DRENPA-3360 file (N, C-alpha, C; in nm, 2 decimals, always signed):
BEGIN
1 = MITVTSVE = -11.20/+6.80/+11.84/-11.34/+6.82/+11.80/-11.45/+6.77/+11.88 ~ -11.50/+6.79/+11.89/-11.67/+6.79/+11.96/-11.78/+6.74/+11.88 ~ -11.83/+6.60/+11.92/-11.89/+6.54/+11.82/-12.09/+6.56/+11.95 ~ -12.15/+6.64/+11.84/-12.33/+6.64/+11.91/-12.40/+6.56/+11.81 ~ -12.55/+6.54/+11.88/-12.64/+6.49/+11.81/-12.73/+6.60/+11.79 ~ -12.83/+6.60/+11.63/-12.86/+6.73/+11.67/-12.95/+6.77/+11.74 ~ -13.05/+6.67/+11.80/-13.11/+6.71/+11.96/-13.06/+6.73/+12.02 ~ -12.91/+6.73/+12.06/-12.84/+6.79/+12.17/-12.81/+6.91/+12.13;
9 = AQSRFGEL = -12.76/+6.95/+12.03/-12.76/+7.12/+11.98/-12.85/+7.18/+12.00 ~ -12.97/+7.18/+11.97/-13.11/+7.22/+11.98/-13.10/+7.26/+12.14 ~ -13.13/+7.16/+12.25/-13.07/+7.19/+12.34/-12.98/+7.26/+12.45 ~ -12.83/+7.26/+12.36/-12.74/+7.33/+12.40/-12.69/+7.42/+12.34 ~ -12.80/+7.54/+12.21/-12.69/+7.58/+12.11/-12.64/+7.68/+12.24 ~ -12.70/+7.72/+12.32/-12.58/+7.88/+12.33/-12.47/+7.81/+12.38 ~ -12.46/+7.67/+12.48/-12.34/+7.65/+12.50/-12.23/+7.60/+12.39 ~ -12.29/+7.55/+12.29/-12.23/+7.50/+12.16/-12.16/+7.62/+12.11;
17 = IDRSQREP = -12.22/+7.74/+12.07/-12.15/+7.88/+12.05/-12.04/+7.92/+12.12 ~ -12.05/+7.87/+12.26/-11.97/+7.92/+12.29/-11.84/+7.85/+12.35 ~ -11.88/+7.70/+12.31/-11.75/+7.63/+12.31/-11.71/+7.66/+12.17 ~ -11.78/+7.70/+12.04/-11.74/+7.71/+11.93/-11.59/+7.81/+11.93 ~ -11.62/+7.86/+12.03/-11.48/+7.99/+12.02/-11.37/+7.91/+12.07 ~ -11.34/+7.84/+12.09/-11.23/+7.74/+12.12/-11.21/+7.65/+12.01 ~ -11.28/+7.56/+11.97/-11.29/+7.48/+11.87/-11.43/+7.41/+11.79 ~ -11.40/+7.38/+11.68/-11.54/+7.34/+11.58/-11.59/+7.22/+11.63;
25 = IEVTRRGR = -11.71/+7.25/+11.63/-11.86/+7.09/+11.71/-11.90/+7.07/+11.55 ~ -11.90/+6.92/+11.55/-11.93/+6.85/+11.44/-12.08/+6.81/+11.49 ~ -12.22/+6.84/+11.43/-12.33/+6.80/+11.48/-12.43/+6.66/+11.35 ~ -12.45/+6.60/+11.42/-12.46/+6.48/+11.35/-12.62/+6.47/+11.37 ~ -12.69/+6.39/+11.25/-12.81/+6.33/+11.27/-12.80/+6.24/+11.20 ~ -12.87/+6.10/+11.30/-12.87/+5.93/+11.20/-12.75/+5.90/+11.25 ~ -12.69/+5.98/+11.31/-12.50/+5.86/+11.26/-12.40/+5.99/+11.16 ~ -12.49/+6.07/+11.09/-12.40/+6.14/+10.99/-12.41/+6.26/+11.00;
33 = TVAYVVSG = -12.25/+6.35/+10.97/-12.24/+6.45/+11.00/-12.33/+6.57/+10.94 ~ -12.39/+6.63/+10.94/-12.50/+6.74/+10.84/-12.44/+6.89/+10.91 ~ -12.37/+6.92/+11.02/-12.32/+7.04/+11.00/-12.24/+7.08/+11.11 ~ -12.13/+7.20/+11.11/-12.05/+7.23/+11.18/-12.05/+7.36/+11.26 ~ -12.04/+7.38/+11.38/-12.05/+7.52/+11.43/-11.96/+7.55/+11.44 ~ -11.89/+7.64/+11.38/-11.73/+7.72/+11.39/-11.75/+7.87/+11.47 ~ -11.65/+7.94/+11.55/-11.65/+8.05/+11.48/-11.64/+8.14/+11.41 ~ -11.67/+8.25/+11.45/-11.66/+8.35/+11.35/-11.51/+8.42/+11.28;
41 = HDMQELAD = -11.44/+8.33/+11.35/-11.28/+8.38/+11.32/-11.23/+8.19/+11.22 ~ -11.25/+8.18/+11.28/-11.27/+7.99/+11.21/-11.33/+8.04/+11.03 ~ -11.48/+8.07/+11.04/-11.53/+8.10/+10.90/-11.46/+8.16/+10.82 ~ -11.41/+8.31/+10.89/-11.37/+8.37/+10.81/-11.18/+8.36/+10.74 ~ -11.16/+8.29/+10.81/-11.05/+8.18/+10.79/-11.03/+8.09/+10.65 ~ -11.15/+8.01/+10.66/-11.24/+7.96/+10.58/-11.28/+7.99/+10.47 ~ -11.31/+8.12/+10.47/-11.37/+8.20/+10.32/-11.23/+8.26/+10.30 ~ -11.14/+8.29/+10.35/-11.01/+8.34/+10.27/-10.96/+8.26/+10.21;
49 = VKKRREEA = -10.98/+8.14/+10.24/-10.90/+8.01/+10.21/-10.96/+7.99/+10.05 ~ -11.11/+7.97/+10.07/-11.13/+7.97/+9.99/-11.13/+8.07/+9.83 ~ -11.16/+8.18/+9.92/-11.12/+8.30/+9.76/-10.98/+8.28/+9.75 ~ -10.87/+8.34/+9.81/-10.70/+8.24/+9.71/-10.72/+8.12/+9.63 ~ -10.80/+8.02/+9.70/-10.77/+7.89/+9.59/-10.82/+7.98/+9.47 ~ -10.96/+7.99/+9.45/-11.03/+8.08/+9.32/-10.96/+8.16/+9.25 ~ -10.86/+8.25/+9.34/-10.77/+8.35/+9.27/-10.66/+8.25/+9.17 ~ -10.58/+8.18/+9.25/-10.52/+8.07/+9.17/-10.59/+7.97/+9.09;
57 = ARWYSQYR = -10.67/+7.93/+9.12/-10.75/+7.89/+9.01/-10.78/+7.95/+8.85 ~ -10.81/+8.08/+8.92/-10.79/+8.22/+8.76/-10.69/+8.22/+8.71 ~ -10.59/+8.23/+8.80/-10.49/+8.30/+8.75/-10.41/+8.18/+8.65 ~ -10.43/+8.09/+8.70/-10.36/+7.94/+8.65/-10.42/+7.87/+8.45 ~ -10.53/+7.94/+8.51/-10.67/+7.90/+8.40/-10.61/+8.00/+8.23 ~ -10.61/+8.19/+8.29/-10.55/+8.24/+8.24/-10.37/+8.20/+8.20 ~ -10.31/+8.12/+8.25/-10.16/+8.12/+8.23/-10.23/+8.00/+8.11 ~ -10.26/+7.93/+8.19/-10.25/+7.77/+8.10/-10.33/+7.83/+7.94;
65 = ANVVAQPA = -10.38/+7.94/+7.93/-10.47/+7.98/+7.79/-10.38/+8.06/+7.71 ~ -10.30/+8.12/+7.78/-10.14/+8.20/+7.76/-10.06/+8.10/+7.67 ~ -10.01/+7.98/+7.75/-9.93/+7.89/+7.70/-9.98/+7.84/+7.58 ~ -10.08/+7.77/+7.54/-10.19/+7.69/+7.47/-10.21/+7.80/+7.33 ~ -10.19/+7.91/+7.36/-10.20/+8.00/+7.25/-10.11/+8.00/+7.16 ~ -9.99/+8.00/+7.27/-9.87/+8.01/+7.16/-9.83/+7.92/+7.08 ~ -9.83/+7.88/+6.91/-9.86/+7.79/+6.87/-9.72/+7.75/+6.86 ~ -9.57/+7.79/+6.95/-9.45/+7.74/+6.97/-9.40/+7.65/+7.06;
73 = ATELTDSD = -9.50/+7.66/+7.16/-9.53/+7.54/+7.27/-9.58/+7.44/+7.23 ~ -9.65/+7.43/+7.19/-9.76/+7.33/+7.10/-9.69/+7.23/+7.02 ~ -9.59/+7.26/+6.98/-9.51/+7.21/+6.88/-9.44/+7.12/+6.90 ~ -9.35/+7.16/+7.00/-9.26/+7.07/+7.08/-9.28/+6.95/+7.11 ~ -9.20/+6.88/+7.08/-9.19/+6.74/+7.10/-9.10/+6.67/+7.23 ~ -9.14/+6.59/+7.24/-9.08/+6.52/+7.34/-8.90/+6.56/+7.35 ~ -8.82/+6.54/+7.22/-8.67/+6.56/+7.20/-8.63/+6.73/+7.20 ~ -8.72/+6.76/+7.17/-8.69/+6.91/+7.18/-8.70/+6.96/+7.33;
81 = IDRLVHEL = -8.82/+6.89/+7.42/-8.78/+6.89/+7.55/-8.74/+6.90/+7.64 ~ -8.66/+6.73/+7.57/-8.54/+6.72/+7.66/-8.37/+6.81/+7.65 ~ -8.40/+6.82/+7.52/-8.31/+6.93/+7.50/-8.28/+7.03/+7.53 ~ -8.40/+7.10/+7.55/-8.40/+7.23/+7.63/-8.38/+7.20/+7.76 ~ -8.40/+7.10/+7.84/-8.40/+7.10/+7.98/-8.23/+7.05/+8.00 ~ -8.16/+6.99/+7.91/-8.01/+6.95/+7.92/-7.96/+7.06/+7.87 ~ -7.98/+7.19/+7.85/-7.92/+7.30/+7.75/-7.91/+7.41/+7.89 ~ -8.00/+7.37/+8.01/-8.06/+7.42/+8.12/-7.94/+7.37/+8.19;
89 = R = -7.87/+7.25/+8.23/-7.84/+7.21/+8.34/-7.67/+7.29/+8.34;
% end
């Protein structure tokens, strides 16, 4: 990944767009990262990952709510869990 200053990015924007098709470009201002220029394909992949992560978090939240809603699961002691694990082996 290449790094350019915001001033360089302004003056070479067309070149950066072309280069972003091959690799992301980091844009800095006063030594700190302020933006990235990425290809449309890379951005779509990032959006897909975000969507899958949100779906997984939603699924886990629903799963966790169902487990907690079952009174038997909340009443298990450590010795009950140990016994169940040993029975499965």
